[in-house]
Backbone of each chain as ProteinMPNN parsed JSONL, in Angstrom:
{"seq_chain_A": "MVPLPVPPYLVVVFVSRRTGDDPAGYAAAAEAMDRLAREQPGFLGIDSVHDPETREGITVSYWVDDASARAWKSVAEHAEAQRTGRQRWYDSYEIHVGTVERAYAHPPRH", "coords_chain_A": {"N_chain_A": [[83.938, -101.238, -26.567], [83.27, -101.384, -30.033], [84.973, -102.753, -32.976], [84.93, -100.391, -35.497], [82.299, -100.675, -37.733], [81.925, -100.618, -41.355], [79.81, -98.244, -42.747], [76.839, -98.73, -44.854], [75.191, -100.016, -41.899], [73.15, -101.843, -39.562], [71.556, -100.683, -36.565], [70.548, -101.467, -33.311], [69.022, -100.01, -30.728], [68.638, -100.29, -27.359], [66.977, -99.107, -24.698], [66.614, -99.004, -21.273], [64.834, -99.142, -18.139], [65.293, -100.483, -15.042], [63.5, -102.386, -12.559], [64.767, -103.156, -10.255], [64.194, -105.367, -8.868], [65.026, -108.791, -8.198], [67.915, -108.995, -8.801], [69.958, -110.926, -9.27], [68.815, -112.841, -10.984], [68.28, -111.19, -13.145], [70.895, -110.409, -13.904], [72.03, -112.846, -14.733], [70.372, -113.43, -16.909], [70.908, -111.251, -18.572], [73.531, -111.708, -19.247], [73.264, -114.117, -20.619], [71.744, -113.223, -22.806], [73.537, -111.525, -24.045], [75.517, -113.375, -24.85], [73.953, -114.893, -26.609], [73.346, -112.99, -28.596], [75.858, -112.637, -29.779], [76.151, -114.991, -31.12], [74.496, -114.87, -33.282], [73.699, -114.801, -36.819], [75.13, -112.272, -38.869], [75.881, -110.589, -36.858], [77.632, -107.785, -35.635], [78.656, -106.424, -33.463], [78.511, -105.273, -30.01], [77.563, -102.867, -27.601], [77.277, -102.056, -24.234], [75.945, -100.435, -21.446], [75.39, -99.968, -18.027], [73.97, -98.213, -15.329], [74.357, -98.764, -12.063], [73.222, -97.323, -10.032], [71.07, -95.626, -10.927], [69.698, -97.521, -12.252], [69.324, -97.49, -14.936], [69.817, -98.482, -18.32], [71.653, -98.806, -21.383], [71.814, -100.593, -24.309], [73.512, -101.183, -27.235], [73.366, -102.749, -30.257], [74.97, -103.975, -33.214], [74.47, -104.677, -36.65], [74.75, -106.525, -39.732], [72.782, -106.172, -41.715], [69.308, -105.351, -42.459], [67.766, -107.666, -42.313], [69.192, -109.326, -40.514], [69.078, -107.758, -38.215], [66.31, -107.69, -37.747], [65.904, -110.435, -37.355], [67.35, -110.808, -35.017], [65.845, -109.267, -33.199], [63.539, -110.812, -33.098], [64.528, -113.312, -32.176], [65.518, -112.476, -29.685], [63.177, -111.593, -28.431], [61.764, -113.976, -28.301], [63.435, -115.487, -26.633], [63.307, -113.932, -24.329], [60.615, -114.088, -23.727], [60.436, -116.641, -22.848], [61.422, -116.5, -20.391], [60.633, -116.029, -16.968], [61.141, -113.783, -15.62], [60.981, -111.31, -16.869], [58.865, -109.379, -16.579], [59.311, -108.616, -14.001], [61.839, -107.471, -14.04], [62.025, -105.218, -15.783], [61.027, -101.921, -15.646], [60.37, -100.209, -17.673], [60.976, -100.003, -21.216], [62.6, -99.003, -24.297], [62.956, -99.387, -27.81], [64.943, -98.64, -30.543], [65.337, -98.929, -33.945], [67.567, -98.69, -36.578], [69.305, -97.457, -39.548], [72.7, -97.068, -39.886], [74.473, -94.43, -41.235], [76.766, -92.94, -41.113], [79.902, -93.002, -39.43], [82.226, -92.517, -36.756], [85.438, -92.556, -35.196], [87.467, -92.041, -32.331], [90.556, -92.433, -30.76], [91.284, -92.451, -34.354], [90.331, -95.424, -36.124], [91.903, -98.048, -37.95]], "CA_chain_A": [[83.713, -100.523, -27.829], [83.39, -102.361, -31.118], [85.686, -102.275, -34.166], [83.926, -99.598, -36.217], [81.935, -101.273, -39.021], [81.804, -99.678, -42.478], [78.395, -98.01, -43.064], [75.711, -98.794, -43.926], [74.886, -101.192, -41.092], [71.963, -101.623, -38.733], [71.781, -100.483, -35.14], [69.389, -101.68, -32.45], [69.274, -99.293, -29.477], [67.716, -100.762, -26.319], [67.088, -98.224, -23.528], [65.728, -99.625, -20.276], [64.901, -98.804, -16.719], [64.982, -101.693, -14.296], [62.771, -102.231, -11.307], [65.644, -103.438, -9.128], [63.825, -106.7, -8.367], [65.677, -109.993, -8.699], [69.146, -108.619, -9.503], [70.749, -112.09, -9.695], [68.143, -113.387, -12.159], [68.495, -110.258, -14.24], [72.295, -110.451, -14.342], [72.217, -114.097, -15.469], [69.657, -113.306, -18.178], [71.609, -110.264, -19.394], [74.727, -112.372, -19.758], [72.792, -115.093, -21.611], [71.326, -112.482, -23.994], [74.767, -111.049, -24.679], [76.098, -114.549, -25.532], [73.043, -115.244, -27.7], [73.532, -111.991, -29.665], [77.142, -112.874, -30.448], [76.051, -116.215, -31.944], [73.56, -114.69, -34.388], [74.251, -114.399, -38.118], [75.062, -110.841, -39.142], [76.285, -109.827, -35.675], [78.856, -106.997, -35.823], [79.217, -105.974, -32.196], [77.537, -104.839, -29.009], [78.029, -101.996, -26.531], [76.25, -102.08, -23.208], [76.327, -99.703, -20.239], [74.352, -99.868, -17.008], [74.295, -97.457, -14.129], [73.729, -99.509, -10.966], [72.533, -96.427, -9.116], [69.784, -95.203, -11.489], [69.129, -98.725, -12.869], [69.097, -97.287, -16.362], [70.788, -99.166, -19.164], [71.559, -98.675, -22.841], [72.558, -101.607, -25.051], [73.48, -100.904, -28.668], [73.967, -103.837, -31.038], [75.239, -103.585, -34.604], [74.125, -105.812, -37.518], [75.149, -106.268, -41.124], [71.676, -105.731, -42.559], [68.003, -105.285, -41.827], [67.296, -109.028, -42.03], [69.802, -109.838, -39.284], [68.549, -106.961, -37.103], [64.959, -108.2, -37.5], [66.023, -111.78, -36.797], [67.791, -110.675, -33.626], [64.707, -108.806, -32.394], [62.634, -111.935, -32.911], [65.212, -114.276, -31.297], [65.595, -111.885, -28.348], [61.837, -111.604, -27.846], [61.423, -115.359, -27.994], [64.218, -115.884, -25.451], [62.79, -113.188, -23.176], [59.277, -114.583, -23.397], [60.589, -117.91, -22.137], [61.852, -116.238, -19.025], [59.529, -115.548, -16.156], [61.554, -112.587, -14.886], [60.944, -110.059, -17.625], [57.947, -108.389, -15.991], [59.868, -108.124, -12.745], [63.094, -106.737, -14.229], [61.953, -103.941, -16.489], [59.987, -100.955, -15.408], [60.002, -99.771, -19.026], [62.085, -99.973, -22.174], [62.349, -98.5, -25.649], [63.865, -99.935, -28.814], [65.037, -97.855, -31.775], [66.076, -99.693, -34.96], [67.86, -97.789, -37.689], [70.435, -97.702, -40.442], [73.797, -96.125, -39.665], [75.021, -93.936, -42.507], [78.091, -92.357, -40.885], [80.48, -93.413, -38.15], [83.492, -91.868, -36.47], [86.101, -93.077, -34.004], [88.62, -91.292, -31.838], [91.427, -92.177, -31.904], [90.81, -93.1, -35.577], [90.657, -96.856, -36.296], [92.288, -98.373, -39.334]], "C_chain_A": [[84.045, -101.461, -28.978], [84.347, -101.843, -32.201], [84.649, -101.605, -35.065], [83.577, -100.247, -37.555], [81.89, -100.191, -40.106], [80.319, -99.49, -42.802], [78.086, -98.379, -44.515], [75.663, -100.111, -43.144], [73.713, -100.83, -40.188], [72.341, -101.472, -37.275], [70.465, -100.72, -34.401], [69.727, -101.083, -31.09], [68.206, -99.71, -28.47], [67.967, -99.931, -25.065], [66.128, -98.743, -22.471], [65.885, -99.008, -18.895], [64.455, -100.028, -15.942], [64.255, -101.381, -13.003], [63.696, -102.361, -10.096], [65.313, -104.771, -8.468], [64.764, -107.759, -8.944], [66.988, -109.688, -9.447], [69.952, -109.815, -10.01], [70.147, -112.709, -10.958], [68.349, -112.496, -13.364], [69.915, -110.37, -14.783], [72.57, -111.705, -15.169], [71.567, -114.004, -16.845], [70.386, -112.343, -19.118], [72.85, -110.893, -20.021], [74.356, -113.389, -20.839], [72.393, -114.391, -22.918], [72.54, -111.969, -24.766], [75.427, -112.2, -25.464], [75.28, -114.916, -26.758], [73.225, -114.283, -28.883], [74.778, -112.312, -30.478], [77.113, -114.094, -31.357], [75.2, -116.004, -33.188], [74.27, -114.352, -35.696], [74.106, -112.887, -38.302], [75.463, -109.964, -37.971], [77.603, -109.085, -35.932], [79.485, -106.576, -34.497], [78.126, -105.524, -31.25], [78.233, -103.941, -27.984], [76.919, -101.924, -25.497], [76.751, -101.37, -21.96], [75.141, -99.659, -19.297], [74.853, -99.046, -15.846], [73.583, -98.129, -12.961], [72.882, -98.605, -10.077], [71.142, -96.036, -9.641], [69.018, -96.386, -12.074], [68.726, -98.506, -14.324], [70.183, -98.006, -17.14], [70.568, -98.813, -20.62], [72.424, -99.773, -23.446], [72.393, -101.295, -26.533], [74.123, -102.088, -29.378], [73.987, -103.444, -32.507], [75.118, -104.829, -35.482], [74.413, -105.486, -38.971], [74.01, -105.749, -41.996], [70.348, -105.803, -41.804], [67.49, -106.677, -41.459], [67.893, -109.554, -40.725], [69.335, -109.053, -38.058], [67.137, -107.434, -36.737], [64.999, -109.584, -36.856], [66.432, -111.711, -35.332], [66.641, -110.212, -32.729], [63.78, -109.986, -32.087], [63.237, -113.011, -31.99], [65.216, -113.762, -29.852], [64.228, -111.917, -27.666], [61.412, -113.014, -27.45], [62.142, -115.818, -26.714], [63.677, -115.2, -24.199], [61.432, -113.735, -22.727], [59.345, -115.9, -22.637], [61.012, -117.713, -20.691], [60.688, -115.661, -18.233], [59.855, -114.187, -15.548], [61.246, -111.27, -15.556], [60.073, -108.979, -16.995], [58.528, -107.781, -14.713], [61.049, -107.194, -12.981], [62.919, -105.338, -14.775], [60.741, -103.124, -16.087], [59.462, -100.481, -16.771], [61.22, -99.899, -19.931], [61.62, -99.435, -23.517], [63.382, -99.109, -26.577], [63.795, -99.053, -30.056], [65.882, -98.65, -32.761], [66.315, -98.8, -36.162], [69.076, -98.204, -38.488], [71.495, -96.633, -40.222], [74.412, -95.74, -41.003], [76.431, -93.393, -42.338], [78.594, -92.81, -39.52], [81.871, -92.812, -38.008], [84.096, -92.531, -35.24], [87.254, -92.164, -33.631], [89.269, -92.121, -30.738], [90.953, -92.941, -33.141], [91.249, -94.559, -35.652], [91.033, -97.1, -37.744], [92.076, -99.851, -39.607]], "O_chain_A": [[84.994, -102.241, -28.898], [84.52, -100.632, -32.338], [83.607, -102.191, -35.358], [84.439, -100.367, -38.425], [81.825, -98.999, -39.804], [79.632, -100.467, -43.101], [78.993, -98.345, -45.346], [76.038, -101.169, -43.65], [73.336, -99.664, -40.068], [73.319, -102.055, -36.807], [69.409, -100.238, -34.812], [70.605, -101.58, -30.384], [67.014, -99.508, -28.701], [69.026, -100.03, -24.445], [64.939, -98.906, -22.748], [66.921, -98.441, -18.547], [63.361, -100.547, -16.163], [64.367, -100.294, -12.435], [63.451, -101.763, -9.049], [66.059, -105.25, -7.613], [65.239, -107.618, -10.071], [67.145, -110.084, -10.602], [70.569, -109.731, -11.072], [70.871, -113.059, -11.89], [68.568, -112.981, -14.474], [70.112, -110.42, -15.997], [73.261, -111.641, -16.186], [72.145, -114.449, -17.836], [70.47, -112.591, -20.321], [73.171, -110.637, -21.182], [75.048, -113.508, -21.851], [72.666, -114.898, -24.005], [72.554, -111.984, -25.996], [75.844, -112.013, -26.607], [75.832, -115.215, -27.817], [73.255, -114.714, -30.035], [74.76, -112.266, -31.708], [77.944, -114.225, -32.255], [75.177, -116.865, -34.068], [75.314, -113.699, -35.691], [73.088, -112.301, -37.935], [75.399, -108.738, -38.062], [78.575, -109.685, -36.391], [80.699, -106.392, -34.413], [76.962, -105.407, -31.633], [79.351, -104.223, -27.555], [75.751, -101.751, -25.846], [77.843, -101.657, -21.469], [74.022, -99.353, -19.708], [76.005, -99.163, -15.428], [72.357, -98.079, -12.867], [71.934, -99.067, -9.442], [70.157, -96.103, -8.906], [67.826, -96.274, -12.361], [67.899, -99.236, -14.871], [71.32, -98.126, -16.683], [69.442, -98.553, -21.044], [73.612, -99.879, -23.142], [71.273, -101.158, -27.026], [75.288, -102.402, -29.136], [73.139, -102.687, -32.98], [75.597, -105.902, -35.117], [74.334, -104.332, -39.394], [74.245, -104.968, -42.918], [70.288, -106.258, -40.662], [66.855, -106.852, -40.419], [67.186, -110.16, -39.92], [69.209, -109.624, -36.975], [66.808, -107.563, -35.558], [64.235, -109.875, -35.936], [65.921, -112.463, -34.502], [66.484, -110.716, -31.617], [63.299, -110.138, -30.963], [62.543, -113.554, -31.13], [64.952, -114.516, -28.916], [64.124, -112.227, -26.479], [60.787, -113.223, -26.41], [61.546, -116.445, -25.838], [63.599, -115.814, -23.136], [61.139, -113.833, -21.536], [58.436, -116.24, -21.879], [60.964, -118.636, -19.878], [59.869, -114.907, -18.759], [58.971, -113.51, -15.024], [61.243, -110.225, -14.907], [60.477, -107.821, -16.887], [58.284, -106.621, -14.382], [61.253, -106.242, -12.228], [63.558, -104.391, -14.317], [59.598, -103.572, -16.176], [58.254, -100.372, -16.979], [62.358, -99.901, -19.461], [60.43, -99.413, -23.83], [64.533, -99.323, -26.194], [62.709, -98.759, -30.557], [67.018, -99.009, -32.453], [65.377, -98.217, -36.705], [69.775, -99.16, -38.155], [71.223, -95.439, -40.355], [74.816, -96.593, -41.793], [77.211, -93.377, -43.29], [77.817, -92.978, -38.58], [82.593, -92.624, -38.987], [83.381, -93.006, -34.358], [87.925, -91.593, -34.491], [88.554, -92.5, -29.81], [90.29, -93.97, -33.008], [92.377, -94.9, -35.296], [90.533, -96.433, -38.65], [92.342, -100.318, -40.715]]}, "seq_chain_B": "MVPLPVPPYLVVVFVSRRTGDDPAGYAAAAEAMDRLAREQPGFLGIDSVHDPETREGITVSYWVDDASARAWKSVAEHAEAQRTGRQRWYDSYEIHVGTVERAYAHPPRH", "coords_chain_B": {"N_chain_B": [[64.176, -91.718, -20.258], [62.876, -91.134, -23.471], [59.918, -89.452, -24.867], [58.541, -91.495, -27.292], [59.583, -90.863, -30.516], [57.976, -90.463, -33.771], [58.928, -92.578, -36.342], [60.344, -91.732, -39.624], [63.357, -90.764, -37.868], [66.385, -89.152, -36.759], [69.286, -90.622, -35.246], [71.895, -90.198, -32.952], [74.506, -91.908, -31.774], [76.634, -92.016, -29.124], [79.413, -93.456, -27.922], [81.537, -93.963, -25.246], [84.731, -94.141, -23.542], [86.021, -93.205, -20.545], [88.916, -91.547, -19.17], [89.097, -91.091, -16.489], [90.396, -89.06, -15.365], [90.178, -85.769, -13.922], [87.395, -85.6, -12.878], [85.487, -83.713, -11.951], [85.602, -81.558, -13.748], [84.87, -82.91, -16.039], [82.216, -83.694, -15.397], [80.904, -81.228, -15.197], [81.176, -80.309, -17.826], [79.77, -82.287, -19.212], [77.198, -81.846, -18.324], [76.779, -79.293, -19.337], [76.877, -79.852, -22.078], [74.639, -81.451, -22.374], [72.607, -79.591, -21.788], [73.048, -77.823, -23.903], [72.444, -79.452, -26.115], [69.663, -79.756, -25.814], [68.784, -77.257, -26.484], [69.03, -77.052, -29.2], [67.834, -76.662, -32.605], [65.437, -78.966, -33.867], [65.821, -80.907, -31.984], [64.877, -83.902, -30.377], [65.124, -85.556, -28.178], [67.045, -87.11, -25.487], [69.038, -89.764, -24.28], [71.05, -90.968, -21.704], [73.588, -92.872, -20.266], [75.86, -93.739, -17.751], [78.435, -95.751, -16.456], [79.869, -95.608, -13.441], [81.86, -97.249, -12.527], [83.153, -98.748, -14.622], [83.669, -96.634, -16.221], [82.56, -96.314, -18.689], [80.379, -94.951, -21.128], [77.207, -94.334, -22.686], [75.574, -92.212, -24.837], [72.608, -91.324, -26.324], [71.188, -89.398, -28.745], [68.281, -87.878, -30.226], [66.912, -86.757, -33.282], [65.107, -84.552, -35.49], [65.706, -84.582, -38.237], [68.214, -85.19, -40.812], [69.681, -82.854, -41.219], [69.488, -81.483, -38.747], [70.747, -83.317, -37.088], [73.333, -83.334, -38.159], [73.98, -80.649, -37.716], [74.008, -80.61, -34.935], [76.203, -82.292, -34.4], [78.254, -80.691, -35.343], [78.003, -78.367, -33.749], [78.456, -79.531, -31.24], [81.08, -80.485, -31.54], [82.434, -78.073, -31.897], [81.95, -76.823, -29.433], [83.216, -78.655, -27.756], [85.83, -78.477, -28.661], [86.545, -76.044, -27.707], [87.017, -76.51, -25.139], [89.483, -77.369, -22.728], [89.709, -79.775, -21.601], [89.08, -82.072, -23.047], [90.961, -83.931, -24.151], [91.913, -85.052, -21.854], [89.706, -86.266, -20.694], [88.556, -88.289, -22.331], [89.37, -91.529, -23.148], [88.786, -92.966, -25.395], [86.376, -92.768, -28.075], [83.332, -93.444, -29.907], [81.185, -92.666, -32.615], [78.017, -93.134, -33.953], [75.882, -92.462, -36.562], [72.593, -92.453, -37.619], [69.509, -93.372, -39.326], [66.429, -93.84, -37.862], [64.113, -96.344, -38.371], [62.179, -97.935, -37.236], [60.427, -98.184, -34.15], [59.866, -99.072, -30.739], [57.991, -99.334, -27.716], [57.769, -100.253, -24.298], [56.011, -100.161, -21.307], [53.489, -99.742, -23.928], [53.46, -96.553, -25.565], [51.267, -93.765, -25.968]], "CA_chain_B": [[63.659, -92.259, -21.502], [62.229, -90.035, -24.196], [58.666, -89.802, -25.55], [58.977, -92.171, -28.525], [59.227, -90.095, -31.72], [57.437, -91.245, -34.879], [59.945, -92.724, -37.39], [61.8, -91.75, -39.433], [64.081, -89.679, -37.21], [67.818, -89.436, -36.724], [69.837, -90.985, -33.961], [73.344, -90.051, -32.824], [74.935, -92.777, -30.671], [77.986, -91.642, -28.685], [79.911, -94.48, -26.983], [82.837, -93.436, -24.808], [85.411, -94.647, -22.355], [86.718, -92.085, -19.938], [90.202, -91.824, -18.533], [88.965, -90.993, -15.04], [91.013, -87.78, -14.972], [89.388, -84.54, -13.844], [85.973, -85.939, -12.857], [84.629, -82.531, -11.746], [85.573, -80.853, -15.031], [84.077, -83.71, -16.97], [80.801, -83.645, -15.014], [80.397, -79.897, -15.555], [81.104, -80.241, -19.285], [78.706, -83.191, -19.655], [75.938, -81.162, -18.037], [76.676, -78.184, -20.295], [76.572, -80.424, -23.388], [73.247, -81.885, -22.316], [71.8, -78.373, -21.904], [73.254, -77.314, -25.258], [71.684, -80.322, -27.034], [68.228, -79.469, -25.668], [68.483, -75.944, -27.089], [69.241, -77.07, -30.651], [66.66, -76.916, -33.449], [65.306, -80.349, -34.306], [66.071, -81.829, -30.871], [63.717, -84.702, -29.975], [65.304, -86.174, -26.877], [68.388, -87.626, -25.227], [69.19, -90.772, -23.234], [72.462, -91.033, -21.388], [73.884, -93.756, -19.142], [77.28, -93.918, -17.46], [78.771, -96.657, -15.366], [81.005, -94.985, -12.766], [82.906, -98.231, -12.245], [83.936, -99.044, -15.838], [83.877, -95.338, -16.893], [81.991, -96.338, -20.024], [79.136, -94.209, -21.242], [76.515, -94.275, -23.974], [74.588, -91.146, -24.945], [71.867, -91.429, -27.576], [70.304, -88.247, -28.953], [67.31, -88.099, -31.287], [66.793, -85.511, -34.051], [64.025, -84.647, -36.479], [66.172, -84.882, -39.593], [69.656, -85.283, -40.988], [70.278, -81.522, -41.074], [69.649, -81.139, -37.329], [71.767, -84.225, -36.528], [74.632, -82.812, -38.612], [74.225, -79.382, -37.032], [74.368, -80.937, -33.559], [77.58, -82.806, -34.378], [79.165, -79.569, -35.541], [77.926, -77.546, -32.531], [79.091, -80.282, -30.149], [82.528, -80.493, -31.77], [82.927, -76.722, -31.654], [81.925, -76.606, -27.982], [84.242, -79.523, -27.153], [87.158, -77.98, -29.038], [86.834, -74.87, -26.877], [87.371, -76.957, -23.791], [90.835, -77.912, -22.693], [89.713, -81.063, -20.915], [88.664, -83.212, -23.861], [92.014, -84.952, -24.267], [92.1, -85.711, -20.563], [88.523, -87.001, -20.263], [88.202, -89.468, -23.112], [90.348, -92.482, -23.613], [88.365, -93.234, -26.775], [84.927, -92.724, -28.281], [82.821, -93.763, -31.228], [79.899, -92.028, -32.922], [77.257, -93.773, -35.032], [74.752, -91.609, -36.929], [71.723, -93.214, -38.508], [68.081, -93.067, -39.453], [65.578, -94.836, -37.212], [62.958, -96.71, -39.205], [61.165, -98.59, -36.411], [60.636, -97.952, -32.724], [58.923, -99.806, -29.894], [58.081, -98.981, -26.303], [57.041, -101.091, -23.365], [54.656, -100.315, -21.837], [53.266, -98.945, -25.131], [53.15, -95.121, -25.382], [50.238, -93.277, -26.889]], "C_chain_B": [[62.78, -91.197, -22.173], [60.833, -90.445, -24.661], [59.047, -90.33, -26.925], [58.584, -91.346, -29.748], [58.643, -91.037, -32.789], [58.519, -91.347, -35.967], [59.443, -92.168, -38.721], [62.302, -90.543, -38.647], [65.542, -90.099, -37.118], [68.274, -89.767, -35.317], [71.358, -90.792, -34.006], [73.756, -90.825, -31.576], [76.394, -92.456, -30.346], [78.413, -92.629, -27.594], [81.305, -94.06, -26.546], [83.423, -94.22, -23.643], [86.239, -93.506, -21.807], [88.013, -92.517, -19.279], [90.062, -91.866, -17.01], [89.632, -89.739, -14.498], [89.942, -86.705, -14.825], [87.881, -84.807, -13.816], [85.057, -84.719, -12.699], [84.494, -81.742, -13.047], [84.726, -81.588, -16.042], [82.591, -83.578, -16.668], [80.174, -82.315, -15.408], [80.213, -79.794, -17.069], [79.958, -81.108, -19.805], [77.341, -82.533, -19.459], [75.712, -80.013, -19.018], [76.303, -78.706, -21.684], [75.121, -80.88, -23.461], [72.314, -80.677, -22.49], [71.844, -77.826, -23.319], [72.438, -78.124, -26.27], [70.206, -79.94, -27.018], [67.816, -78.147, -26.306], [68.531, -75.965, -28.605], [67.93, -77.277, -31.412], [66.632, -78.387, -33.857], [65.554, -81.379, -33.218], [64.789, -82.568, -30.473], [63.868, -85.307, -28.588], [66.714, -86.689, -26.711], [68.306, -88.66, -24.105], [70.673, -90.927, -22.969], [72.678, -91.907, -20.16], [75.394, -93.87, -18.994], [77.449, -94.898, -16.324], [80.019, -96.098, -14.687], [82.164, -95.963, -12.589], [83.79, -98.499, -13.465], [84.316, -97.769, -16.591], [83.434, -95.366, -18.355], [80.677, -95.57, -20.014], [78.538, -94.374, -22.619], [75.498, -93.146, -23.885], [73.935, -91.257, -26.313], [70.993, -90.186, -27.682], [69.492, -88.456, -30.225], [66.991, -86.756, -31.939], [65.761, -85.672, -35.152], [64.502, -85.025, -37.873], [67.694, -84.862, -39.651], [70.335, -83.936, -40.778], [70.486, -81.175, -39.598], [70.665, -82.058, -36.647], [73.166, -83.745, -36.912], [74.982, -81.528, -37.87], [74.654, -79.64, -35.588], [75.797, -81.442, -33.471], [78.56, -81.646, -34.477], [79.179, -78.639, -34.327], [78.668, -78.229, -31.385], [80.608, -80.283, -30.31], [83.135, -79.123, -31.494], [83.012, -76.448, -30.146], [83.027, -77.416, -27.299], [85.648, -78.982, -27.435], [87.556, -76.771, -28.204], [87.239, -75.261, -25.465], [88.758, -77.586, -23.816], [90.843, -79.341, -22.185], [89.559, -82.268, -21.81], [89.709, -84.326, -23.927], [92.184, -85.724, -22.957], [90.937, -86.639, -20.243], [88.332, -88.32, -20.989], [89.416, -90.283, -23.512], [90.05, -92.763, -25.092], [86.859, -93.035, -26.877], [84.583, -93.079, -29.715], [81.468, -93.088, -31.398], [79.268, -92.748, -34.11], [76.042, -92.891, -35.313], [73.877, -92.346, -37.923], [70.284, -92.75, -38.479], [67.266, -94.194, -38.828], [64.332, -95.071, -38.048], [61.829, -97.324, -38.378], [61.479, -98.313, -34.946], [59.515, -98.608, -31.933], [59.085, -99.305, -28.47], [57.276, -99.968, -25.48], [57.087, -100.448, -21.997], [54.431, -99.397, -23.037], [52.906, -97.494, -24.792], [52.069, -94.708, -26.376], [50.353, -91.775, -27.076]], "O_chain_B": [[62.044, -90.467, -21.509], [60.567, -91.634, -24.837], [59.799, -89.679, -27.65], [57.396, -91.143, -30.001], [58.805, -92.254, -32.71], [58.982, -90.322, -36.466], [58.233, -92.13, -38.942], [61.749, -89.447, -38.745], [65.888, -91.254, -37.368], [67.731, -89.268, -34.332], [72.016, -91.174, -34.974], [73.402, -90.45, -30.458], [77.276, -92.606, -31.192], [77.857, -92.641, -26.496], [82.169, -93.825, -27.39], [82.711, -94.867, -22.874], [87.055, -92.915, -22.514], [88.19, -93.671, -18.888], [90.801, -92.574, -16.326], [89.466, -89.389, -13.329], [88.925, -86.729, -15.52], [87.158, -84.281, -14.662], [83.961, -84.699, -13.259], [83.399, -81.31, -13.404], [83.967, -80.986, -16.801], [81.789, -83.373, -17.58], [79.045, -82.277, -15.897], [79.212, -79.254, -17.54], [79.253, -80.712, -20.733], [76.453, -82.643, -20.304], [74.591, -79.788, -19.474], [75.508, -78.085, -22.388], [74.458, -80.714, -24.485], [71.348, -80.739, -23.251], [70.823, -77.416, -23.873], [71.818, -77.558, -27.17], [69.574, -79.815, -28.068], [66.646, -77.941, -26.629], [68.117, -74.998, -29.244], [67.03, -77.97, -30.938], [67.669, -78.979, -34.156], [65.509, -82.582, -33.476], [63.748, -81.948, -30.258], [62.878, -85.547, -27.897], [67.493, -86.71, -27.663], [67.605, -88.464, -23.113], [71.469, -91.01, -23.905], [72.03, -91.711, -19.131], [76.115, -94.07, -19.971], [76.698, -94.876, -15.349], [81.102, -96.107, -15.273], [83.32, -95.548, -12.511], [85.017, -98.482, -13.366], [85.166, -97.796, -17.482], [83.876, -94.547, -19.161], [79.96, -95.548, -19.014], [79.258, -94.534, -23.605], [74.664, -93.118, -22.98], [74.618, -91.282, -27.337], [70.154, -89.94, -26.816], [69.935, -89.111, -31.168], [66.819, -85.747, -31.255], [65.557, -86.764, -35.682], [63.792, -85.708, -38.611], [68.367, -84.558, -38.667], [71.434, -83.871, -40.227], [71.529, -80.637, -39.228], [71.366, -81.631, -35.73], [74.077, -83.75, -36.084], [76.122, -81.332, -37.449], [75.553, -78.973, -35.075], [76.53, -81.059, -32.559], [79.575, -81.619, -33.78], [80.242, -78.173, -33.918], [79.416, -77.585, -30.649], [81.339, -80.104, -29.336], [84.221, -79.023, -30.924], [84.006, -75.915, -29.651], [83.688, -76.93, -26.382], [86.53, -79.022, -26.578], [88.741, -76.497, -28.012], [87.741, -74.44, -24.698], [89.152, -78.24, -24.781], [91.845, -80.046, -22.31], [89.87, -83.385, -21.394], [89.389, -85.506, -23.779], [92.552, -86.899, -22.958], [91.126, -87.675, -19.605], [87.997, -89.337, -20.381], [90.355, -89.782, -24.13], [90.955, -92.791, -25.926], [86.148, -93.126, -25.875], [85.424, -93.022, -30.611], [80.702, -92.957, -30.443], [79.91, -92.945, -35.141], [75.26, -92.605, -34.406], [74.361, -92.814, -38.954], [69.902, -91.863, -37.716], [67.395, -95.355, -39.215], [63.6, -94.141, -38.388], [60.662, -97.247, -38.762], [62.641, -98.22, -34.553], [58.374, -98.69, -32.388], [60.174, -98.903, -28.061], [56.232, -100.456, -25.914], [58.198, -100.193, -21.533], [55.107, -98.376, -23.161], [52.148, -97.235, -23.858], [51.981, -95.244, -27.481], [49.57, -91.183, -27.818]]}, "name": "protein", "num_of_chains": 2, "seq": "MVPLPVPPYLVVVFVSRRTGDDPAGYAAAAEAMDRLAREQPGFLGIDSVHDPETREGITVSYWVDDASARAWKSVAEHAEAQRTGRQRWYDSYEIHVGTVERAYAHPPRHMVPLPVPPYLVVVFVSRRTGDDPAGYAAAAEAMDRLAREQPGFLGIDSVHDPETREGITVSYWVDDASARAWKSVAEHAEAQRTGRQRWYDSYEIHVGTVERAYAHPPRH"}
């Protein structure tokens, strides 16, 4: 869980269902993408959960502004396109990009 | 994965870490909350992933407008407050509420 940023900030929600093919290649790529995200300008944090049984995953990344969220989408797509595994790994995915106006934490963060 | 709504729409991102206490009570409550969400006005869809090993979860719900997203937060809090388990189930959680401006699906949805 990330230190709660002060709104407004950008959120990129990546919801995916994996095929189950090539688990080792997928795991290496997922780790590389996580490292790459953390190096980008405007990066605020990332939350990622995968259920090994259903092969569904949700990754939520947080960005200071729309420019950094757009840049990350483009960097991520470029990195993914360079990999041969993408077609094998994902059955389907959806991306939702938006502006967070309100945020809450329990227990409250200071 | 939900049929991709047409932006703008609201997104409520719920990121949680569970204590691991009372798994049966938690599972029943999670199912009840999912059912409750689907009955609310303005509901567009819900994606939810939990990793049984790390006990982390991300639930993303989609709403037609800010009023329905706010109403859902209030209904959910009221329902949760009526349950005695909440303190036992969640170690911590965060909620991010925002407006989705762009959305993508692969394969593309029509």
